[in-house]
C-alpha positions as protocol buffer text, in pm:
chain_id: "A"
residue {
  index: 1
  type: MET
  ca { x: -2048 y: 26419 z: -4778 }
}
residue {
  index: 2
  type: SER
  ca { x: -2085 y: 26797 z: -4763 }
}
residue {
  index: 3
  type: GLU
  ca { x: -2392 y: 26988 z: -4876 }
}
residue {
  index: 4
  type: THR
  ca { x: -2174 y: 27154 z: -5144 }
}
residue {
  index: 5
  type: ILE
  ca { x: -2059 y: 26827 z: -5298 }
}
residue {
  index: 6
  type: GLN
  ca { x: -2410 y: 26686 z: -5286 }
}
residue {
  index: 7
  type: LEU
  ca { x: -2522 y: 26987 z: -5475 }
}
residue {
  index: 8
  type: MET
  ca { x: -2253 y: 26954 z: -5740 }
}
residue {
  index: 9
  type: LYS
  ca { x: -2322 y: 26584 z: -5791 }
}
residue {
  index: 10
  type: LYS
  ca { x: -2691 y: 26654 z: -5850 }
}
residue {
  index: 11
  type: HIS
  ca { x: -2624 y: 26906 z: -6132 }
}
residue {
  index: 12
  type: THR
  ca { x: -2847 y: 26872 z: -6440 }
}
residue {
  index: 13
  type: SER
  ca { x: -2915 y: 27094 z: -6734 }
}
residue {
  index: 14
  type: VAL
  ca { x: -3255 y: 27254 z: -6705 }
}
residue {
  index: 15
  type: ARG
  ca { x: -3407 y: 27376 z: -7031 }
}
residue {
  index: 16
  type: ARG
  ca { x: -3773 y: 27441 z: -6933 }
}
residue {
  index: 17
  type: PHE
  ca { x: -3873 y: 27713 z: -6687 }
}
residue {
  index: 18
  type: LYS
  ca { x: -4172 y: 27836 z: -6511 }
}
residue {
  index: 19
  type: GLU
  ca { x: -4307 y: 28184 z: -6587 }
}
residue {
  index: 20
  type: GLN
  ca { x: -4150 y: 28312 z: -6270 }
}
residue {
  index: 21
  type: GLU
  ca { x: -3901 y: 28596 z: -6223 }
}
residue {
  index: 22
  type: ILE
  ca { x: -3574 y: 28568 z: -6029 }
}
residue {
  index: 23
  type: PRO
  ca { x: -3582 y: 28842 z: -5767 }
}
residue {
  index: 24
  type: GLN
  ca { x: -3308 y: 29097 z: -5808 }
}
residue {
  index: 25
  type: ALA
  ca { x: -3164 y: 29022 z: -5461 }
}
residue {
  index: 26
  type: ASP
  ca { x: -3124 y: 28654 z: -5564 }
}
residue {
  index: 27
  type: LEU
  ca { x: -2972 y: 28749 z: -5898 }
}
residue {
  index: 28
  type: ASN
  ca { x: -2722 y: 28983 z: -5725 }
}
residue {
  index: 29
  type: GLU
  ca { x: -2614 y: 28703 z: -5486 }
}
residue {
  index: 30
  type: ILE
  ca { x: -2573 y: 28463 z: -5786 }
}
residue {
  index: 31
  type: LEU
  ca { x: -2359 y: 28707 z: -5986 }
}
residue {
  index: 32
  type: THR
  ca { x: -2158 y: 28810 z: -5674 }
}
residue {
  index: 33
  type: ALA
  ca { x: -2079 y: 28438 z: -5627 }
}
residue {
  index: 34
  type: ALA
  ca { x: -1973 y: 28433 z: -5996 }
}
residue {
  index: 35
  type: GLN
  ca { x: -1727 y: 28701 z: -5934 }
}
residue {
  index: 36
  type: MET
  ca { x: -1552 y: 28509 z: -5662 }
}
residue {
  index: 37
  type: ALA
  ca { x: -1448 y: 28238 z: -5908 }
}
residue {
  index: 38
  type: SER
  ca { x: -1072 y: 28188 z: -5960 }
}
residue {
  index: 39
  type: SER
  ca { x: -915 y: 28410 z: -6225 }
}
residue {
  index: 40
  type: TRP
  ca { x: -582 y: 28425 z: -6402 }
}
residue {
  index: 41
  type: LYS
  ca { x: -370 y: 28676 z: -6207 }
}
residue {
  index: 42
  type: ASN
  ca { x: -693 y: 28817 z: -6086 }
}
residue {
  index: 43
  type: PHE
  ca { x: -732 y: 28990 z: -6429 }
}
residue {
  index: 44
  type: GLN
  ca { x: -1109 y: 28889 z: -6432 }
}
residue {
  index: 45
  type: SER
  ca { x: -1094 y: 28884 z: -6804 }
}
residue {
  index: 46
  type: TYR
  ca { x: -1465 y: 28844 z: -6860 }
}
residue {
  index: 47
  type: SER
  ca { x: -1793 y: 29035 z: -6842 }
}
residue {
  index: 48
  type: VAL
  ca { x: -2158 y: 28926 z: -6802 }
}
residue {
  index: 49
  type: ILE
  ca { x: -2446 y: 29086 z: -6984 }
}
residue {
  index: 50
  type: VAL
  ca { x: -2782 y: 29035 z: -6811 }
}
residue {
  index: 51
  type: VAL
  ca { x: -3074 y: 28993 z: -7054 }
}
residue {
  index: 52
  type: ARG
  ca { x: -3424 y: 29016 z: -6903 }
}
residue {
  index: 53
  type: SER
  ca { x: -3635 y: 29183 z: -7179 }
}
residue {
  index: 54
  type: GLU
  ca { x: -3847 y: 28966 z: -7397 }
}
residue {
  index: 55
  type: GLN
  ca { x: -3746 y: 29169 z: -7700 }
}
residue {
  index: 56
  type: LYS
  ca { x: -3382 y: 29098 z: -7655 }
}
residue {
  index: 57
  type: LYS
  ca { x: -3430 y: 28736 z: -7572 }
}
residue {
  index: 58
  type: ALA
  ca { x: -3648 y: 28700 z: -7888 }
}
residue {
  index: 59
  type: ALA
  ca { x: -3373 y: 28871 z: -8096 }
}
residue {
  index: 60
  type: LEU
  ca { x: -3121 y: 28625 z: -7959 }
}
residue {
  index: 61
  type: PHE
  ca { x: -3348 y: 28332 z: -8009 }
}
residue {
  index: 62
  type: ASN
  ca { x: -3379 y: 28421 z: -8374 }
}
residue {
  index: 63
  type: LEU
  ca { x: -3003 y: 28382 z: -8400 }
}
residue {
  index: 64
  type: VAL
  ca { x: -2971 y: 28085 z: -8172 }
}
residue {
  index: 65
  type: PRO
  ca { x: -3304 y: 27890 z: -8170 }
}
residue {
  index: 66
  type: GLN
  ca { x: -3279 y: 27746 z: -7830 }
}
residue {
  index: 67
  type: GLU
  ca { x: -3610 y: 27741 z: -7646 }
}
residue {
  index: 68
  type: ALA
  ca { x: -3441 y: 27784 z: -7309 }
}
residue {
  index: 69
  type: ILE
  ca { x: -3342 y: 28130 z: -7413 }
}
residue {
  index: 70
  type: ARG
  ca { x: -3704 y: 28249 z: -7457 }
}
residue {
  index: 71
  type: GLN
  ca { x: -3833 y: 28061 z: -7146 }
}
residue {
  index: 72
  type: SER
  ca { x: -3558 y: 28180 z: -6915 }
}
residue {
  index: 73
  type: ALA
  ca { x: -3630 y: 28438 z: -6642 }
}
residue {
  index: 74
  type: VAL
  ca { x: -3292 y: 28582 z: -6721 }
}
residue {
  index: 75
  type: PHE
  ca { x: -3026 y: 28499 z: -6984 }
}
residue {
  index: 76
  type: LEU
  ca { x: -2663 y: 28570 z: -6899 }
}
residue {
  index: 77
  type: LEU
  ca { x: -2415 y: 28622 z: -7184 }
}
residue {
  index: 78
  type: PHE
  ca { x: -2059 y: 28543 z: -7067 }
}
residue {
  index: 79
  type: VAL
  ca { x: -1808 y: 28757 z: -7270 }
}
residue {
  index: 80
  type: GLY
  ca { x: -1435 y: 28701 z: -7298 }
}
residue {
  index: 81
  type: ASP
  ca { x: -1309 y: 29054 z: -7223 }
}
residue {
  index: 82
  type: LEU
  ca { x: -969 y: 29209 z: -7277 }
}
residue {
  index: 83
  type: ASN
  ca { x: -1118 y: 29562 z: -7342 }
}
residue {
  index: 84
  type: ARG
  ca { x: -1047 y: 29654 z: -6980 }
}
residue {
  index: 85
  type: ALA
  ca { x: -700 y: 29513 z: -7017 }
}
residue {
  index: 86
  type: GLU
  ca { x: -629 y: 29742 z: -7305 }
}
residue {
  index: 87
  type: LYS
  ca { x: -707 y: 30054 z: -7101 }
}
residue {
  index: 88
  type: GLY
  ca { x: -501 y: 29919 z: -6805 }
}
residue {
  index: 89
  type: VAL
  ca { x: -199 y: 29844 z: -7033 }
}
residue {
  index: 90
  type: HIS
  ca { x: -213 y: 30192 z: -7186 }
}
residue {
  index: 91
  type: LEU
  ca { x: -160 y: 30340 z: -6847 }
}
residue {
  index: 92
  type: HIS
  ca { x: 201 y: 30207 z: -6866 }
}
residue {
  index: 93
  type: THR
  ca { x: 279 y: 30138 z: -7240 }
}
residue {
  index: 94
  type: GLU
  ca { x: 150 y: 30201 z: -7586 }
}
residue {
  index: 95
  type: ILE
  ca { x: 211 y: 29840 z: -7679 }
}
residue {
  index: 96
  type: PHE
  ca { x: -99 y: 29611 z: -7646 }
}
residue {
  index: 97
  type: GLN
  ca { x: -85 y: 29262 z: -7792 }
}
residue {
  index: 98
  type: PRO
  ca { x: -382 y: 29055 z: -7705 }
}
residue {
  index: 99
  type: GLN
  ca { x: -387 y: 28846 z: -8021 }
}
residue {
  index: 100
  type: GLY
  ca { x: -327 y: 28476 z: -8000 }
}
residue {
  index: 101
  type: VAL
  ca { x: -414 y: 28152 z: -7824 }
}
residue {
  index: 102
  type: GLU
  ca { x: -294 y: 28258 z: -7480 }
}
residue {
  index: 103
  type: GLY
  ca { x: -536 y: 28546 z: -7463 }
}
residue {
  index: 104
  type: LEU
  ca { x: -822 y: 28328 z: -7581 }
}
residue {
  index: 105
  type: LEU
  ca { x: -738 y: 28068 z: -7312 }
}
residue {
  index: 106
  type: ILE
  ca { x: -711 y: 28322 z: -7033 }
}
residue {
  index: 107
  type: THR
  ca { x: -1048 y: 28491 z: -7127 }
}
residue {
  index: 108
  type: SER
  ca { x: -1243 y: 28172 z: -7196 }
}
residue {
  index: 109
  type: VAL
  ca { x: -1117 y: 27990 z: -6891 }
}
residue {
  index: 110
  type: ASP
  ca { x: -1202 y: 28296 z: -6667 }
}
residue {
  index: 111
  type: ALA
  ca { x: -1550 y: 28313 z: -6817 }
}
residue {
  index: 112
  type: ALA
  ca { x: -1602 y: 27935 z: -6774 }
}
residue {
  index: 113
  type: LEU
  ca { x: -1503 y: 27940 z: -6405 }
}
residue {
  index: 114
  type: ALA
  ca { x: -1735 y: 28235 z: -6337 }
}
residue {
  index: 115
  type: GLY
  ca { x: -2017 y: 28046 z: -6535 }
}
residue {
  index: 116
  type: GLN
  ca { x: -1979 y: 27733 z: -6318 }
}
residue {
  index: 117
  type: ASN
  ca { x: -1989 y: 27944 z: -6005 }
}
residue {
  index: 118
  type: THR
  ca { x: -2304 y: 28100 z: -6142 }
}
residue {
  index: 119
  type: LEU
  ca { x: -2485 y: 27766 z: -6191 }
}
residue {
  index: 120
  type: LEU
  ca { x: -2382 y: 27635 z: -5863 }
}
residue {
  index: 121
  type: ALA
  ca { x: -2504 y: 27950 z: -5680 }
}
residue {
  index: 122
  type: ALA
  ca { x: -2835 y: 27949 z: -5875 }
}
residue {
  index: 123
  type: GLU
  ca { x: -2895 y: 27575 z: -5797 }
}
residue {
  index: 124
  type: SER
  ca { x: -2822 y: 27639 z: -5432 }
}
residue {
  index: 125
  type: LEU
  ca { x: -3116 y: 27883 z: -5429 }
}
residue {
  index: 126
  type: GLY
  ca { x: -3345 y: 27640 z: -5599 }
}
residue {
  index: 127
  type: TYR
  ca { x: -3305 y: 27766 z: -5965 }
}
residue {
  index: 128
  type: GLY
  ca { x: -3197 y: 27582 z: -6265 }
}
residue {
  index: 129
  type: GLY
  ca { x: -3012 y: 27658 z: -6585 }
}
residue {
  index: 130
  type: VAL
  ca { x: -2834 y: 27540 z: -6890 }
}
residue {
  index: 131
  type: ILE
  ca { x: -2511 y: 27662 z: -7057 }
}
residue {
  index: 132
  type: ILE
  ca { x: -2559 y: 27751 z: -7423 }
}
residue {
  index: 133
  type: GLY
  ca { x: -2240 y: 27748 z: -7622 }
}
residue {
  index: 134
  type: LEU
  ca { x: -2411 y: 27783 z: -7955 }
}
residue {
  index: 135
  type: VAL
  ca { x: -2391 y: 28152 z: -7927 }
}
residue {
  index: 136
  type: ARG
  ca { x: -2037 y: 28120 z: -8067 }
}
residue {
  index: 137
  type: TYR
  ca { x: -2178 y: 27980 z: -8386 }
}
residue {
  index: 138
  type: LYS
  ca { x: -2336 y: 28325 z: -8443 }
}
residue {
  index: 139
  type: SER
  ca { x: -2052 y: 28523 z: -8298 }
}
residue {
  index: 140
  type: GLU
  ca { x: -2063 y: 28809 z: -8537 }
}
residue {
  index: 141
  type: GLU
  ca { x: -2441 y: 28860 z: -8501 }
}
residue {
  index: 142
  type: VAL
  ca { x: -2437 y: 28813 z: -8119 }
}
residue {
  index: 143
  type: ALA
  ca { x: -2150 y: 29069 z: -8099 }
}
residue {
  index: 144
  type: ASP
  ca { x: -2361 y: 29315 z: -8291 }
}
residue {
  index: 145
  type: LEU
  ca { x: -2668 y: 29245 z: -8092 }
}
residue {
  index: 146
  type: PHE
  ca { x: -2501 y: 29320 z: -7765 }
}
residue {
  index: 147
  type: ASN
  ca { x: -2280 y: 29595 z: -7888 }
}
residue {
  index: 148
  type: LEU
  ca { x: -1948 y: 29411 z: -7801 }
}
residue {
  index: 149
  type: PRO
  ca { x: -1645 y: 29635 z: -7854 }
}
residue {
  index: 150
  type: ASP
  ca { x: -1296 y: 29544 z: -7968 }
}
residue {
  index: 151
  type: TYR
  ca { x: -1113 y: 29280 z: -7769 }
}
residue {
  index: 152
  type: THR
  ca { x: -1436 y: 29106 z: -7651 }
}
residue {
  index: 153
  type: TYR
  ca { x: -1624 y: 28809 z: -7789 }
}
residue {
  index: 154
  type: PRO
  ca { x: -1914 y: 28585 z: -7674 }
}
residue {
  index: 155
  type: VAL
  ca { x: -1802 y: 28257 z: -7501 }
}
residue {
  index: 156
  type: PHE
  ca { x: -2132 y: 28110 z: -7385 }
}
residue {
  index: 157
  type: GLY
  ca { x: -2466 y: 28197 z: -7227 }
}
residue {
  index: 158
  type: ILE
  ca { x: -2659 y: 28065 z: -6936 }
}
residue {
  index: 159
  type: ALA
  ca { x: -3032 y: 28050 z: -6926 }
}
residue {
  index: 160
  type: LEU
  ca { x: -3158 y: 28066 z: -6570 }
}
residue {
  index: 161
  type: GLY
  ca { x: -3508 y: 28029 z: -6420 }
}
residue {
  index: 162
  type: VAL
  ca { x: -3742 y: 27832 z: -6184 }
}
residue {
  index: 163
  type: PRO
  ca { x: -3724 y: 27481 z: -6315 }
}
residue {
  index: 164
  type: GLU
  ca { x: -4033 y: 27338 z: -6493 }
}
residue {
  index: 165
  type: GLN
  ca { x: -3857 y: 26992 z: -6526 }
}
residue {
  index: 166
  type: GLN
  ca { x: -3612 y: 26788 z: -6328 }
}
residue {
  index: 167
  type: PRO
  ca { x: -3403 y: 26572 z: -6552 }
}
residue {
  index: 168
  type: ASP
  ca { x: -3209 y: 26278 z: -6437 }
}
residue {
  index: 169
  type: VAL
  ca { x: -2840 y: 26326 z: -6378 }
}
residue {
  index: 170
  type: LYS
  ca { x: -2654 y: 26230 z: -6692 }
}
residue {
  index: 171
  type: PRO
  ca { x: -2397 y: 25951 z: -6646 }
}
residue {
  index: 172
  type: ARG
  ca { x: -2042 y: 26065 z: -6666 }
}
residue {
  index: 173
  type: LEU
  ca { x: -1742 y: 25866 z: -6804 }
}
residue {
  index: 174
  type: PRO
  ca { x: -1617 y: 25619 z: -6544 }
}
residue {
  index: 175
  type: PHE
  ca { x: -1387 y: 25773 z: -6290 }
}
residue {
  index: 176
  type: GLU
  ca { x: -1073 y: 25579 z: -6380 }
}
residue {
  index: 177
  type: GLN
  ca { x: -1115 y: 25675 z: -6746 }
}
residue {
  index: 178
  type: VAL
  ca { x: -1087 y: 26046 z: -6663 }
}
residue {
  index: 179
  type: ILE
  ca { x: -872 y: 26058 z: -6343 }
}
residue {
  index: 180
  type: PHE
  ca { x: -517 y: 25930 z: -6399 }
}
residue {
  index: 181
  type: GLU
  ca { x: -239 y: 25890 z: -6138 }
}
residue {
  index: 182
  type: GLU
  ca { x: 100 y: 26046 z: -6219 }
}
residue {
  index: 183
  type: GLU
  ca { x: 69 y: 26041 z: -6603 }
}
residue {
  index: 184
  type: TYR
  ca { x: -181 y: 26029 z: -6884 }
}
residue {
  index: 185
  type: GLN
  ca { x: -326 y: 25686 z: -6958 }
}
residue {
  index: 186
  type: GLU
  ca { x: -432 y: 25665 z: -7332 }
}
residue {
  index: 187
  type: GLN
  ca { x: -730 y: 25439 z: -7371 }
}
residue {
  index: 188
  type: LEU
  ca { x: -865 y: 25192 z: -7635 }
}
residue {
  index: 189
  type: VAL
  ca { x: -1163 y: 25258 z: -7860 }
}
residue {
  index: 190
  type: GLY
  ca { x: -1363 y: 24996 z: -7670 }
}
residue {
  index: 191
  type: ILE
  ca { x: -1400 y: 25241 z: -7384 }
}
residue {
  index: 192
  type: ILE
  ca { x: -1569 y: 25489 z: -7621 }
}
residue {
  index: 193
  type: GLU
  ca { x: -1802 y: 25215 z: -7754 }
}
residue {
  index: 194
  type: ALA
  ca { x: -1893 y: 25113 z: -7404 }
}
residue {
  index: 195
  type: TYR
  ca { x: -1975 y: 25469 z: -7305 }
}
residue {
  index: 196
  type: ASP
  ca { x: -2186 y: 25500 z: -7616 }
}
residue {
  index: 197
  type: GLN
  ca { x: -2406 y: 25225 z: -7473 }
}
residue {
  index: 198
  type: VAL
  ca { x: -2439 y: 25398 z: -7138 }
}
residue {
  index: 199
  type: GLN
  ca { x: -2533 y: 25722 z: -7290 }
}
residue {
  index: 200
  type: THR
  ca { x: -2787 y: 25560 z: -7531 }
}
residue {
  index: 201
  type: LYS
  ca { x: -2946 y: 25369 z: -7238 }
}
residue {
  index: 202
  type: TYR
  ca { x: -2978 y: 25688 z: -7043 }
}
residue {
  index: 203
  type: ALA
  ca { x: -3141 y: 25883 z: -7329 }
}
residue {
  index: 204
  type: GLY
  ca { x: -3385 y: 25598 z: -7417 }
}
residue {
  index: 205
  type: VAL
  ca { x: -3641 y: 25694 z: -7679 }
}
residue {
  index: 206
  type: ARG
  ca { x: -3483 y: 26045 z: -7700 }
}
residue {
  index: 207
  type: ALA
  ca { x: -3162 y: 25898 z: -7843 }
}
residue {
  index: 208
  type: THR
  ca { x: -3109 y: 25994 z: -8210 }
}
residue {
  index: 209
  type: THR
  ca { x: -2730 y: 25973 z: -8210 }
}
residue {
  index: 210
  type: THR
  ca { x: -2463 y: 25807 z: -8000 }
}
residue {
  index: 211
  type: TRP
  ca { x: -2208 y: 26006 z: -7783 }
}
residue {
  index: 212
  type: SER
  ca { x: -1931 y: 25927 z: -8036 }
}
residue {
  index: 213
  type: GLN
  ca { x: -2149 y: 26037 z: -8334 }
}
residue {
  index: 214
  type: ARG
  ca { x: -2192 y: 26372 z: -8159 }
}
residue {
  index: 215
  type: LEU
  ca { x: -1814 y: 26384 z: -8126 }
}
residue {
  index: 216
  type: ALA
  ca { x: -1793 y: 26336 z: -8496 }
}
residue {
  index: 217
  type: GLU
  ca { x: -2044 y: 26604 z: -8571 }
}
residue {
  index: 218
  type: GLN
  ca { x: -1840 y: 26843 z: -8354 }
}
residue {
  index: 219
  type: PHE
  ca { x: -1488 y: 26760 z: -8436 }
}
residue {
  index: 220
  type: GLY
  ca { x: -1521 y: 26593 z: -8778 }
}
residue {
  index: 221
  type: GLN
  ca { x: -1570 y: 26913 z: -8972 }
}
residue {
  index: 222
  type: ASP
  ca { x: -1426 y: 27263 z: -8992 }
}
residue {
  index: 223
  type: GLU
  ca { x: -1476 y: 27506 z: -8707 }
}
residue {
  index: 224
  type: PRO
  ca { x: -1773 y: 27750 z: -8736 }
}
residue {
  index: 225
  type: SER
  ca { x: -1650 y: 28040 z: -8949 }
}
residue {
  index: 226
  type: SER
  ca { x: -1832 y: 28307 z: -8761 }
}
residue {
  index: 227
  type: THR
  ca { x: -1627 y: 28253 z: -8453 }
}
residue {
  index: 228
  type: ARG
  ca { x: -1292 y: 28307 z: -8623 }
}
residue {
  index: 229
  type: ARG
  ca { x: -1425 y: 28605 z: -8827 }
}
residue {
  index: 230
  type: ASN
  ca { x: -1551 y: 28773 z: -8511 }
}
residue {
  index: 231
  type: LEU
  ca { x: -1226 y: 28712 z: -8331 }
}
residue {
  index: 232
  type: GLU
  ca { x: -1035 y: 28860 z: -8615 }
}
residue {
  index: 233
  type: GLN
  ca { x: -1276 y: 29164 z: -8620 }
}
residue {
  index: 234
  type: LYS
  ca { x: -1231 y: 29216 z: -8247 }
}
residue {
  index: 235
  type: LYS
  ca { x: -849 y: 29217 z: -8286 }
}
residue {
  index: 236
  type: LEU
  ca { x: -804 y: 28890 z: -8086 }
}
residue {
  index: 237
  type: LEU
  ca { x: -666 y: 28680 z: -8377 }
}
């Protein structure tokens, strides 16, 4: 097994960090690696805002109360970005139509691929981090805090730092329940129930809900209204 695969298989979400900075040279290497991620037509439809100041992290924490934000050496906000695209399009035509599902998929997938590269690069240098998608639940406020212009929106953030903890690797769904040959294989509810037990055993005394209960909390109610309002305000819906 290659060192790269070993690193990928050891990934955990780190939420507690030491009071230790990430040297600028290391951060530059991490973010340069992020830029090398695959991108739809090489449009690179994302941007990254680097947040180091305690004041800005505290302001974000007040919106999204995740302790990893305050403890991080650096917080990276990944932004879906068609603002550059608008300027490029207008070199050739007055028509610019970024609204709709396809534009959101292009920008969010580009950002996600860059984000995964970021974590892998950081972990390869001995750092740890966690992706924080809850920034979308305060999309309007986060957009204001970071002065996001039209055609941009927050997708997720990554808190990075020197790990203060080393969590166990979370068990994933069984291989054969995710990887299918030739065509999709729809599965029975018993598979979900069995995985609930696996996740509950992993969490131990920390378990307050099952995996499927968390699915119900996420997908059993209306989407967060702030996300849609912000996308409409930024002319993406």
